[in-house]
C-alpha positions as CSV (number, residue, x, y, z in Angstrom):
1,X,-25.2,46.5,-20.7
2,X,-22.8,46.1,-17.9
3,X,-25.7,46.4,-15.6
4,X,-27.6,43.6,-17.3
5,X,-24.5,41.3,-17.2
6,X,-24.1,41.7,-13.4
7,X,-27.6,40.1,-13.0
8,X,-26.5,36.9,-14.9
9,X,-25.9,34.1,-12.5
10,X,-22.5,32.6,-12.5
11,X,-21.9,29.1,-11.4
12,X,-18.4,28.1,-10.8
13,X,-17.6,24.3,-10.9
14,X,-14.4,22.3,-10.0
15,X,-12.8,20.4,-12.7
16,X,-14.1,16.7,-13.5
17,X,-11.0,15.4,-11.7
18,X,-11.8,17.3,-8.5
19,X,-15.3,16.4,-8.6
20,X,-14.9,12.6,-9.3
21,X,-11.5,11.8,-7.5
22,X,-13.0,12.4,-3.9
23,X,-16.2,10.6,-4.8
24,X,-14.4,7.6,-6.2
25,X,-12.1,7.3,-3.2
26,X,-15.1,7.3,-0.7
27,X,-16.7,4.7,-2.9
28,X,-13.8,2.5,-2.7
29,X,-13.3,3.0,0.9
30,X,-17.1,2.0,1.6
31,X,-17.0,-0.9,-0.7
32,X,-13.8,-2.3,1.0
33,X,-15.7,-1.9,4.4
34,X,-18.7,-3.7,2.8
35,X,-16.4,-6.5,1.5
36,X,-14.9,-7.2,4.9
37,X,-18.3,-7.9,6.1
38,X,-19.6,-9.8,3.0
39,X,-16.6,-12.2,3.0
40,X,-17.3,-14.0,6.3
41,X,-20.9,-13.5,6.2
42,X,-21.2,-15.2,2.8
43,X,-18.8,-18.0,3.9
44,X,-16.3,-17.1,1.3
45,X,-13.6,-17.1,4.0
46,X,-13.7,-17.4,7.8
47,X,-11.6,-19.4,10.5
48,X,-13.0,-22.2,12.5
49,X,-11.4,-21.8,15.9
50,X,-13.0,-25.0,17.5
51,X,-11.6,-27.2,14.5
52,X,-8.4,-25.2,14.0
53,X,-9.0,-24.8,10.2
54,X,-9.8,-22.3,7.4
55,X,-13.2,-22.3,5.9
56,X,-14.0,-21.5,2.3
57,X,-17.5,-21.9,1.0
58,X,-18.4,-24.4,3.9
59,X,-15.3,-26.4,3.1
60,X,-12.6,-26.9,5.6
61,X,-9.0,-26.1,4.3
62,X,-6.3,-27.9,6.3
63,X,-2.6,-27.2,6.2
64,X,-2.3,-30.6,4.5
65,X,-4.0,-29.0,1.4
66,X,-0.8,-27.4,0.8
67,X,-1.4,-26.4,-2.8
68,X,-4.6,-24.3,-1.8
69,X,-2.8,-22.8,1.2
70,X,0.6,-21.8,-0.5
71,X,-0.9,-21.1,-3.8
72,X,-3.5,-18.6,-2.2
73,X,-0.8,-16.8,-0.2
74,X,1.8,-16.9,-3.0
75,X,-0.9,-15.4,-5.3
76,X,-2.0,-12.7,-2.9
77,X,1.6,-11.7,-2.0
78,X,2.9,-11.5,-5.6
79,X,-0.1,-9.7,-6.9
80,X,0.4,-7.2,-4.0
81,X,3.9,-6.8,-4.8
82,X,3.1,-5.8,-8.4
83,X,0.3,-3.5,-7.1
84,X,2.4,-1.7,-4.6
85,X,5.3,-1.5,-7.2
86,X,3.1,0.4,-9.6
87,X,0.5,2.2,-7.4
88,X,2.5,2.8,-4.2
89,X,0.5,3.3,-1.1
90,X,-2.9,3.6,-2.9
91,X,-4.1,0.9,-0.5
92,X,-3.7,3.2,2.3
93,X,-5.3,6.1,1.0
94,X,-8.2,4.4,-0.8
95,X,-8.9,1.0,1.0
96,X,-7.4,0.8,4.5
97,X,-10.2,0.5,7.1
98,X,-7.9,2.3,9.4
99,X,-7.8,5.4,7.4
100,X,-11.4,5.2,6.6
101,X,-12.5,5.3,10.2
102,X,-9.8,7.9,11.0
103,X,-11.1,10.3,8.4
104,X,-14.7,9.8,9.6
105,X,-13.5,10.3,13.1
106,X,-11.8,13.6,12.0
107,X,-14.8,14.8,10.1
108,X,-17.3,14.3,13.0
109,X,-14.9,15.8,15.6
110,X,-14.6,18.9,13.4
111,X,-18.4,19.0,12.9
112,X,-19.1,18.8,16.7
113,X,-15.9,20.7,18.0
114,X,-15.0,23.1,15.4
115,X,-13.0,22.9,12.1
116,X,-9.5,23.1,13.8
117,X,-10.4,20.4,16.2
118,X,-8.0,17.4,15.7
119,X,-6.8,14.3,17.4
120,X,-3.5,13.7,19.3
121,X,-0.3,14.4,17.8
122,X,3.4,14.7,19.0
123,X,3.5,18.6,18.9
124,X,2.1,18.8,22.4
125,X,-0.7,21.1,21.5
126,X,-4.1,20.2,23.1
127,X,-7.3,19.7,21.4
128,X,-8.5,23.0,19.8
129,X,-12.2,23.4,20.5
130,X,-14.2,26.2,18.9
131,X,-15.6,28.5,21.8
132,X,-19.1,28.2,20.6
133,X,-18.9,24.3,20.4
134,X,-17.3,23.6,23.7
135,X,-20.4,22.6,25.7
136,X,-20.8,19.3,27.4
137,X,-23.4,18.4,24.8
138,X,-21.2,18.4,21.9
139,X,-18.5,16.5,23.9
140,X,-21.2,14.1,24.9
141,X,-22.3,13.5,21.3
142,X,-18.8,13.0,20.2
143,X,-18.2,10.3,22.9
144,X,-21.4,8.5,22.0
145,X,-20.7,8.6,18.3
146,X,-17.2,7.3,18.6
147,X,-18.3,4.6,21.0
148,X,-21.1,3.5,18.8
149,X,-18.7,3.3,16.0
150,X,-16.2,1.2,18.2
151,X,-19.0,-1.3,19.1
152,X,-19.8,-1.8,15.4
153,X,-16.2,-2.1,14.2
154,X,-15.3,-4.6,17.0
155,X,-18.1,-6.9,15.6
156,X,-16.3,-7.2,12.2
157,X,-13.2,-9.4,13.5
158,X,-15.7,-11.7,15.3
159,X,-17.5,-12.4,12.0
160,X,-14.2,-14.2,10.8
161,X,-14.5,-16.6,13.7
162,X,-18.2,-17.3,14.2
163,X,-21.1,-17.7,11.7
164,X,-23.6,-14.7,11.4
165,X,-26.2,-16.7,13.5
166,X,-23.8,-16.9,16.4
167,X,-22.9,-13.3,16.3
168,X,-26.6,-12.3,16.2
169,X,-27.0,-14.5,19.3
170,X,-24.2,-12.8,21.0
171,X,-25.4,-9.3,20.2
172,X,-29.0,-10.1,21.3
173,X,-27.7,-11.6,24.5
174,X,-29.0,-15.2,23.6
175,X,-27.4,-18.6,24.8
176,X,-25.4,-20.3,22.0
177,X,-23.2,-23.3,22.5
178,X,-20.9,-22.1,19.7
179,X,-19.9,-19.0,21.5
180,X,-16.6,-19.1,23.6
181,X,-17.4,-18.3,27.4
182,X,-14.7,-15.7,27.3
183,X,-16.1,-14.0,24.2
184,X,-17.7,-11.0,26.0
185,X,-14.1,-10.2,27.6
186,X,-12.5,-10.5,24.1
187,X,-15.2,-8.2,22.6
188,X,-14.7,-5.7,25.4
189,X,-10.9,-5.7,24.7
190,X,-11.6,-5.1,20.9
191,X,-14.0,-2.3,21.7
192,X,-11.5,-0.7,24.0
193,X,-8.7,-0.9,21.4
194,X,-10.9,0.5,18.6
195,X,-12.2,3.3,20.8
196,X,-8.6,4.3,21.7
197,X,-7.7,4.2,18.0
198,X,-10.5,6.3,16.5
199,X,-10.7,8.6,19.6
200,X,-7.0,9.4,20.1
201,X,-4.5,7.7,17.8
202,X,-6.2,7.9,14.4
203,X,-3.6,8.9,11.7
204,X,-0.7,8.6,14.3
205,X,-0.8,4.9,13.5
206,X,-0.5,5.4,9.7
207,X,2.5,8.0,10.3
208,X,4.6,6.4,12.9
209,X,3.4,2.9,13.8
210,X,2.1,1.1,10.6
211,X,4.5,-1.6,9.7
212,X,2.5,-2.5,6.6
213,X,2.9,0.8,5.1
214,X,6.7,0.4,5.7
215,X,6.5,-2.8,3.7
216,X,4.6,-1.1,1.0
217,X,7.5,1.4,0.7
218,X,10.0,-1.4,0.1
219,X,8.8,-1.8,-3.5
220,X,8.3,1.9,-4.3
221,X,10.8,3.5,-6.9
222,X,10.7,6.7,-8.9
223,X,8.5,5.2,-11.5
224,X,5.7,4.4,-9.0
225,X,2.4,6.3,-9.0
226,X,2.8,9.7,-7.1
227,X,1.5,13.2,-6.9
228,X,3.5,15.4,-9.3
229,X,3.7,19.3,-8.8
230,X,3.9,21.4,-11.7
231,X,6.7,23.9,-10.5
232,X,6.6,26.0,-13.8
233,X,3.5,27.5,-12.5
234,X,4.8,27.9,-8.8
235,X,3.9,31.7,-8.7
236,X,0.2,30.6,-8.6
237,X,0.6,29.1,-5.1
238,X,3.2,31.3,-3.6
239,X,0.9,32.3,-0.8
240,X,-1.4,29.4,-0.8
241,X,-1.4,26.3,1.5
242,X,-4.7,24.8,0.6
243,X,-3.3,21.5,-0.5
244,X,-1.2,21.1,2.8
245,X,-4.4,21.9,4.8
246,X,-6.2,19.3,2.8
247,X,-3.5,16.7,3.6
248,X,-4.7,14.6,6.7
249,X,-1.1,13.4,7.2
250,X,0.3,16.9,7.4
251,X,2.7,16.7,4.5
252,X,3.5,19.1,1.7
253,X,2.2,17.4,-1.6
254,X,4.5,19.8,-3.7
255,X,7.5,18.1,-2.2
256,X,6.9,14.4,-2.4
257,X,9.8,12.0,-2.4
258,X,10.2,8.4,-2.9
259,X,10.1,7.8,0.9
260,X,7.4,9.9,2.5
261,X,4.1,9.4,4.2
262,X,2.0,10.1,1.1
263,X,-0.8,7.6,0.6
264,X,-1.9,8.8,-2.8
265,X,-5.5,9.7,-1.6
266,X,-5.6,12.5,-4.0
267,X,-7.1,15.1,-1.6
268,X,-4.5,17.6,-2.3
269,X,-5.3,17.4,-6.1
270,X,-9.0,18.0,-5.3
271,X,-8.2,20.8,-3.2
272,X,-5.9,22.6,-5.9
273,X,-8.4,21.9,-8.7
274,X,-11.3,23.1,-6.6
275,X,-9.4,26.3,-5.8
276,X,-8.5,27.0,-9.4
277,X,-12.0,26.4,-10.5
278,X,-13.3,29.0,-8.0
279,X,-10.7,31.6,-8.5
280,X,-11.1,34.3,-11.0
281,X,-7.2,35.2,-11.1
282,X,-5.9,31.5,-11.4
283,X,-6.1,30.1,-14.9
284,X,-6.0,26.5,-15.9
285,X,-6.2,23.2,-13.9
286,X,-4.5,22.7,-10.7
287,X,-0.9,22.4,-10.3
288,X,-1.0,18.8,-8.8
289,X,-1.8,15.5,-10.5
290,X,-1.1,11.8,-10.4
291,X,1.7,10.6,-12.6
292,X,3.7,7.4,-13.1
293,X,7.4,7.7,-13.9
294,X,9.3,10.8,-14.9
295,X,7.5,13.6,-16.6
296,X,9.9,13.8,-19.4
297,X,9.1,10.1,-20.6
298,X,6.5,9.1,-23.0
299,X,3.3,7.8,-21.4
300,X,3.7,4.4,-23.0
301,X,7.3,4.0,-21.7
302,X,6.5,5.2,-18.2
303,X,3.4,2.9,-17.8
304,X,3.8,-0.1,-19.9
305,X,7.6,-0.2,-19.9
306,X,7.5,0.0,-16.1
307,X,5.0,-2.8,-15.8
308,X,6.8,-5.1,-18.0
309,X,10.3,-4.5,-16.6
310,X,9.6,-4.3,-12.8
311,X,6.7,-6.7,-12.5
312,X,8.0,-9.6,-14.6
313,X,9.2,-11.7,-11.8
314,X,6.2,-10.9,-9.8
315,X,3.7,-11.5,-12.4
316,X,5.4,-14.9,-13.1
317,X,5.0,-15.8,-9.4
318,X,1.4,-14.7,-9.6
319,X,0.5,-17.1,-12.5
320,X,2.4,-20.0,-11.1
321,X,0.6,-19.5,-7.7
322,X,-2.7,-19.3,-9.5
323,X,-1.9,-22.6,-11.2
324,X,-1.0,-24.2,-7.9
325,X,-4.2,-22.9,-6.2
326,X,-6.3,-24.3,-9.2
327,X,-4.6,-27.4,-8.9
328,X,-5.2,-27.7,-5.2
329,X,-8.9,-27.0,-5.9
330,X,-9.3,-29.7,-8.4
331,X,-7.5,-32.3,-6.3
332,X,-9.4,-31.2,-3.0
333,X,-10.6,-34.2,-0.8
334,X,-13.7,-33.2,1.1
335,X,-13.3,-36.2,3.4
336,X,-10.4,-38.3,4.7
337,X,-9.7,-41.4,6.9
338,X,-6.8,-43.4,8.2
339,X,-6.5,-46.8,9.7
340,X,-4.2,-47.4,12.9
341,X,-3.7,-49.7,15.8
342,X,-5.8,-48.8,18.7
343,X,-3.4,-47.6,21.4
344,X,-6.3,-47.4,24.0
345,X,-6.5,-51.2,24.0
346,X,-3.6,-53.3,25.1
347,X,-4.0,-55.7,22.0
348,X,-2.5,-56.0,18.5
349,X,-5.8,-57.2,17.1
350,X,-7.6,-53.9,17.5
351,X,-7.5,-51.0,15.0
352,X,-9.1,-47.6,14.8
353,X,-10.8,-46.3,11.6
354,X,-10.6,-42.3,11.9
355,X,-13.1,-40.7,9.7
356,X,-12.8,-36.9,8.9
357,X,-15.6,-34.9,7.3
358,X,-14.4,-31.4,6.0
359,X,-17.7,-30.1,4.7
360,X,-20.4,-28.2,6.9
361,X,-22.9,-30.4,5.3
362,X,-24.5,-33.8,6.4
363,X,-23.0,-36.9,5.0
364,X,-23.1,-40.6,5.3
365,X,-20.2,-43.0,5.0
366,X,-20.1,-46.8,4.6
367,X,-17.3,-48.8,5.5
368,X,-16.2,-52.2,3.9
369,X,-13.3,-54.6,4.3
370,X,-11.7,-56.7,1.6
371,X,-8.9,-59.4,2.0
372,X,-10.1,-60.9,5.3
373,X,-12.7,-63.8,5.7
374,X,-16.1,-62.4,6.8
375,X,-16.0,-64.2,10.1
376,X,-12.5,-63.0,10.8
377,X,-13.1,-59.4,12.1
378,X,-15.6,-57.4,14.0
379,X,-16.4,-54.0,12.7
380,X,-18.1,-51.8,15.3
381,X,-20.4,-50.3,12.7
382,X,-20.6,-50.1,8.9
383,X,-22.5,-46.8,8.6
384,X,-21.5,-43.5,10.1
385,X,-23.5,-40.4,9.7
386,X,-22.1,-36.7,10.0
387,X,-24.4,-33.6,10.5
388,X,-21.5,-31.3,9.9
389,X,-17.7,-31.2,10.0
390,X,-15.9,-33.4,12.5
391,X,-14.1,-36.7,13.2
392,X,-15.3,-40.0,14.5
393,X,-13.6,-43.3,15.2
394,X,-14.8,-46.9,14.3
395,X,-13.2,-49.7,16.1
396,X,-12.0,-52.8,14.0
397,X,-11.2,-56.0,16.0
398,X,-9.4,-58.8,14.2
399,X,-10.4,-62.1,15.6
400,X,-7.7,-64.6,16.6
401,X,-7.2,-67.8,14.8
402,X,-6.1,-66.6,11.5
403,X,-3.2,-68.5,9.9
404,X,0.2,-67.5,11.0
405,X,1.9,-64.8,8.7
406,X,1.2,-61.3,7.4
407,X,-2.3,-60.8,6.2
408,X,-3.0,-57.9,3.9
409,X,-6.4,-56.3,3.6
410,X,-8.1,-53.1,2.5
411,X,-10.4,-50.8,4.1
412,X,-12.8,-48.9,1.8
413,X,-14.9,-45.9,2.7
414,X,-17.7,-44.6,0.5
415,X,-19.4,-41.3,1.0
416,X,-23.1,-40.5,0.1
417,X,-21.8,-37.7,-2.2
418,X,-19.7,-40.2,-4.3
419,X,-16.4,-39.8,-2.7
420,X,-14.5,-43.1,-2.2
421,X,-11.1,-44.1,-0.8
422,X,-9.2,-47.1,0.2
423,X,-6.6,-47.7,2.9
424,X,-4.2,-50.8,2.6
425,X,-3.3,-52.4,6.0
426,X,-0.9,-55.0,7.0
427,X,-1.7,-57.3,10.1
428,X,0.6,-60.1,11.5
429,X,-1.2,-63.2,13.1
430,X,0.8,-65.5,15.3
431,X,-1.7,-68.3,14.4
432,X,-2.9,-68.8,18.0
433,X,-6.6,-69.0,18.6
434,X,-6.5,-67.0,21.7
C-alpha cells in the first residue's frame, strides 16, 4: 500500500491569496501604464504649449475657467488624501510607473546577469554577475533592452504636449509644423534621464529621493492599511528570510512601523504564503497579511469607523470640489470676445474686437452692432471663420460727426454652434466732423 501511495502525483499550490495578489498587482501596474497613454491619445487631457492652455476633450481650459480648474485639483487632492489615509503607500506598490519600470529592470537584469544581480545601492558593493552569464552578449542584450525601454517611456510625456499624429511624424522623422525645433534635444534629454533611472537608480529613488512618498506618509496613521505579522507563530520563520528576500525595498516586513519604506505591494505576503503551501512541515496560511487598524479591534470598527472619523473633512472637500467642477462644466464658455480701444492706431475712434475660439473644431462668428446709426461706423468684417482654436482681431472704426456726448452701443457675436454674447461699449464724441 505504501508503495502504491508513493506513485500518486502530489500537486502543491499556493493559497488563493498568494496566487491572486501578485497577479492583480501586475494587472494594476499595466493598466496604469495603459491609462497614462490613453488619456492624452483620447484627448481626455493634455497641454497645448503653443496656446498655453489645458485641453480636455478638444476644449481649451483657461485659468479664467476657475471653477473647473480649482474644482478638479481640489477633488483630486482631497480624494488622494482619503486614499492615502486609508491605504497608505498602495499607490507606490500598485500604480507608480517608476516602481513598475524598476521592477521590470530588476527582473530582466536577473534573467540576463544572474539572480543576485542588482542595481546601484549605498552599500558600496559592485554589480554581482553570475560567472556563467558575465559575457559581453548578455551585457549587450541588457543595454539594448534598457535603452529600448527608455526610448519608449520617453515618448509618453510628449503625448501630453502634442497630438498623436504629431508624435507619429516625430517618430518617423517627418516634417511637421506643430513640432518644436528643439524637440529632438528635449527627447534626447528625456531618454538619457529615463535610461539613468532604470539602469542605475531604480528603487533608490523610492527609498531616498521620492518627495511624493514622503507626502503620502503625512497622512499615514496606525489605522492605515499595512502588512501585519502573526508573531504567535514566529517559530515558523525563525530561520527563514524568504519575505525579506522578496521585498525589493530591502525592508523586513515583519517589523513594519508607521513610518517606513513599505509600499504595500504584498510581495512578502505572496512569498510567505507560497512557502507555507509548498512546505510539508509548516501548517496553515502564511504569517503575513494585510490589515487595517489594530488587530484587537472588530473589523467594522477598524475599517468603517476609521473611514468615517478620519476622512470626514476630506470627503466633505471632495464633494464640494465635485460640485464646483460640475458648475464649471455647466457654465463653460467655448468662445469669448472683448472690445477695447485700438492702441495701435493713434485715434479715439478705433476699437478692436478680439475673438477667442476655445474648441479644436471649425466655427463661424457673425458680428453685429446695436445703438449706432448704420452709417456711423465701419466694421472690418462681419463674418469670421476659425478652423481650430485661436484668436483673431476685427477692427471697428467710429466715423466722426456723431452728436457730442456719450454714445452707448452693444457689440453682439453669434457663433454657428448657437453660442451668443453681447459686450456693452461707451464712446465719447466731441461732435466734430473730422
